[in-house]
Each structure stands twice: as structure tokens, then as C-alpha cells.
N, C-alpha and C positions, 0 to 999 in steps of 0.2 A: 503494499499500500504506501502509495506517496506520502511523507511527510514534510512538515515546515518549509524549507529549504526549496524542494520541488514545486509546491504550491505557490509559493513566492515568486517562483521564476513564471509562471502560467500567470500570476497575478501582476506582474513587472508586463508582460506582454500587454495584456489585455487594457489596462491604464494606457498603454501606448498608442495601441492601435483599434483600442471599440470604443475607449469613455466617449459620450458625450456626442454620441451615433443616434440617430432614431430610426426606429426597426421599421423595413419595410413590410416585410414577409419572414414568416418562421412554417421551415416544411418539415413536418415530424415524419421519418423513414421508419422507424422501427415503435412499437406501443411501450413497450419495455427501458425505452430512453426517457421517458416520462410518467412511469409508474409513481413516483412518487406525488406528480400532480396527479390527486384523486378526479379531477372533473375530467381529465384525458387531454391527450393532443390538440384536437381543434381548441377548446377551451386554452389551453395554455399559449397560443399561438394569437389568437383573438386578444387577451388580455395584454399582451405587449407591443401588435401592431399600433403604430403611431407615435410610441413612447419613446422618451430619448435613455439612454443607457446610461449610469452613472458610472464613476471612478470605481473600481472592483475594486473590493475588500475582501480583508482575509482575518481569522481569528484561527490560530492554530493550525489545523490541514485544511481545515472548512472557510472554501473559497465561494463568493456571492456578488453580484451584479447589481446595485441598487437599478431600480425603476424607477427614474424623477415623477414626480406629480403621481405615484398612484400609492404609496405607504406600504409598495412590497415590493421582493428583492428575488431574483433569480439565485437558485442555490445550486452550485455544481457538484454532484458526487461525483469525484471521476474513479473509484471504484478501484480494481485492479487496473485496470486496461484503458481507461478512459482519457481522451484528449480534446482539450479545445487546442483548434487551430484556428488562425486568419490565412486564409487562402484565396489566391485573384479568383475570379467568377469565373474565369474560363477555365479554370483548372480540374482535370478530370478528376471524379468523385473517388473517394477513398473506397476499398471494400467495404469498411466495416462503418460508411458514415451512417449515423443515427438522426441527427437532426444538422438542419443548415439554418442560419438566420441572415437573409438579405437587409441592408439598410438603403435606406433614403438620400444617397447620396453619390456624388461622382467619384470615390476614391478607388471604386474597382476592385474591394476585397470584400468578405464574407464570414461569417463565423460558425465553425464547424465543428461539431460533437463527433468523435469517432471511436467508437468502442469495441474491441474484438469479441471479448465474453459477457457483455451488455449488463456488468452489475452494477456500474456507474449510470448516470442520468442528470437531468436537467428537472427541477419544479421551482413554482413557483409559491412564496411564502409572506403572510404580513409580518411587518416590522415590527419589531419592539418599539419601545421610545429611546431606547441607546442607539438604533439602527440595524440591529440585529435579525436575522430571521427568526421568528419566532420559535421554532423547531432549533437552534442552536443557543438560547439562550443560558445554559445552564454550561454548555463549553467554558473553563479558566481562560484566563488570560495566557497568552504564551511567554516564553525568556524574551524573546525579541521585542516586545510589548514595550512601550516605554511605562506604561502604567503599573507594569507587573511589580510586584508587592514584596522584597525577596523575604523580608521578616516575615510578612504573613504565611507565605511558602511554608518557610520553617516550621514555624509552630501548627502549621495543616500537615506537616508531615510528619513531624513527633506523634502527632496523635491518632493518624492512621493507624499504627500499629500491624504492618505490613511488612513487607522486602523492599528495597530500593527499586530494583528494575519495576514491578508490578504498580509503584507508587509513579515511578516515571513515565507510566504509560495511561496513568488514570486523566483522562482528559478533563475531568472535571476538579483534579488540581492541578495540574498543570497542563495545556494545549500543545502540539506539534511535535513531541517526541512520538517516535515510534521504535521498532526495533533493532533498524539498523543504527541510530543515534543514539540510542539508549547505550546499545554496547560498546560505540564509539567514545563515548563522554565517559562511560564507567570504567573503559580501557584507560583513560587519561587520568581517571583520578585515582586508580590504582583500587576501584574498590569491585567487591563478589557482588556480583547480583541480586545473590539471595542476604546481603548485609539487611539487618534487620533498622527500619528507620529511626526505632526509638533508641538505637545509640548514636545517632546525627546530633554532633555540637554543632553551633552555628557558624564555626568557621569551615567546619566542615562542609558543611549545605553549601556555605558561601563558594567553596573550592569547586563543589561539584557543579553548582549554576555557571559559574564560570567558564567550567569547562563544556558543558551544554552550547553555553554562547558560542564558545571560541569553533565547536568543529561545526555549528548551524552556520557561523558566518565562513567559515573555509567555505563546504560546500556551496553556500551560495554565490562564493567568486566565482565557481566552475560550471556554475548550472543546476548545482542540485548531482544526485545520483541517479544515473540512468540505467537500467538491465535489459536487455534484449530490445532495445529501441523503442521502451514504455517512460514515461513521464519525461516528456520533449517540451521544449517551450513552445510558444503560438507559431513560429516559424518552422516546428518541426525539427528542432536541434536538440540534441543529446547533452546530458552533463555527462561532468569528468569525473565527479569525485570517485567515482568508484576505483581509481588508479590508486586513490590517497587512504582508502579504508585501512584500520590498523586492524581493527579486530574483525567486523562483520566479514563471512565469508573467508576468513583465512585458516580454517580447519588443517591441522600436521604442520602449516608454514609457520616459519621461526618468528617469535615475538619481537616485534622491531624495537624494543627496548634492553630485553635481556636473553635474548636468544632461542627461548623454550618455546618448544611446539607448543601452538595455540592449539586451543579443545573447542568441541561445539557439546553444547549437552542441548537434550528435549528441553523445552520449557513453554508450558502453555499454548500447546499445539505450536508454538513456533520452535527456534534454536536459540540458545545463549552462545555467543565466540566470546571466550574471556583466554586468559593466561592462566595456567594455575601456577605461579611461581611469582608473579605482578599482584594478581589479584587472586589472595589467599580465601577460601571460602570462612565463613563465619567460625568459632568454635561453640560448640554446644553445651550451655551450661546444665550442669546436673543440678537437679533438683533434689 
């Protein structure tokens, strides 16, 4: 699933190429692409036609386009393989094109939602007073948000009584972090993914947040992490952070810090990658 850096790369592209354009027409080519818009594809298109799209917004992994003068927003669910592409109108249709949005101007480009596995989609939702689509109002701020409260995060982290990787993936606690960047930040912080959150001191939490921000900013600088041509920007270009990963996907490869073979362990229907020497597991306490 795309994480904060990949979604932010797409948001920046939409801000540049789509913001402030008026929708002329919407073509829904696959019903699953609008299944979260319960009124259906025709209603989705009718409610957008003639409206101006605002500046793309993001919170954590969630991306949306405000629809000006309507009190609603288009929420984009990228899922496993969804892509938002800005293409010339004359460009051939992609094999897995699901939705096409045409604009009432002479720029000659259109917005396309392409999704091979059809797990993603677009949907229209009412906005909260804060300007978020109402279905994601519970999502916490992300660590790159200027209003993210480090002290409040530490307090909430201690109260959760869970383990650190579970906490990092809890989008109601901190948003935008997924499996890849959790493993990367924990490797940088020399923390095992099963470290209890109750053991975290304020300095330790601050250090971890610093690594989370550093790894995300490093990924943003090179367009995010793209696997198998997925999670591309709006021009279809892949990110290159995969080449810089220190933990994720590096099973049996030497740790870049100490040379020990990296390990992978099954974890919550995913995998956790870590160095057994640098990231020692917590010691179980005897009762």
C-alpha cells in the first residue's frame, strides 16, 4: 500500500496540473472504481460537472481534491495498484483505465484513474468544518504536518500499552506510516518492532519521530518507493527510494551498519525486516 511519501508525490502533481480547473465531464468505465460512492457512477459525474477542483490535500496516506462551492471533496483510495495520471487527451487509454475526468479548458490534458486490481477508487464525501472528507475525520495528523504535536503523541504512545510497530501503523495515533517506513525508521533508531510502547521515554520518542521524518523526507526527495511500476507520480514516473532502503526487503543481506544478515519475520499478515544485532528484541520480564 502507498504510504505518506508516495501519496504526497501524487498530491504535488495534482496541485500543479489539476487544481483550479473546471470539470467538463466524468466517464466511469468500471463500477468498482466508484463503489464507495454509494449513489453510483452517474451521480458521481453529475455532482462534479461544472464545478472547479480545489488544491489537492493530504493527511497521512489519504488524498483528496476539494470541490469548490459544494462542501464536498473527491477522496482518492489508491489501494494496491491505483494511479492518478494526468495525460494528454489524445494519449491511448491505459489497459486498466477506470475513470476519466475531462476539464473545460484548452490545456489538452485530462485526469485518469488507473487501477489494475480495482481495490482503489474515487468517491465524493461531505467535508467536516476542518475541510476533511467526513469519512477520514478520525485520522491523526502525520509527522510532516506542522501541527503534529510531539508531546501529545508521546503521551498517547505510552497509554496504548502495545508494541512500537503496531503503534506506528495505528492511523488514529499517527498517520502516513506503513510497513515500509516503519521498518526503515525502526532500523535507523535501533529499535525492535516488538519494543513495548510503555518503555518509551520522551527522548526516545523524540529520537524515533526524528527518524520517521528523516526517512520520509529522504523518500520524498527521490519520488517515494515504487515497486513493479506502482505508486508513480501523475506523469507515470517511478520513485527511486527502493534503492536506498536499509531494512525493508533486505532479508539475508548484510546490515548496512554492522554487517549482520538482516532477518524477516511474519508480522500481522505482513513481514518485519530487522537486524538481529542492532535491533535486539525486548527481554521478557519474569512475573
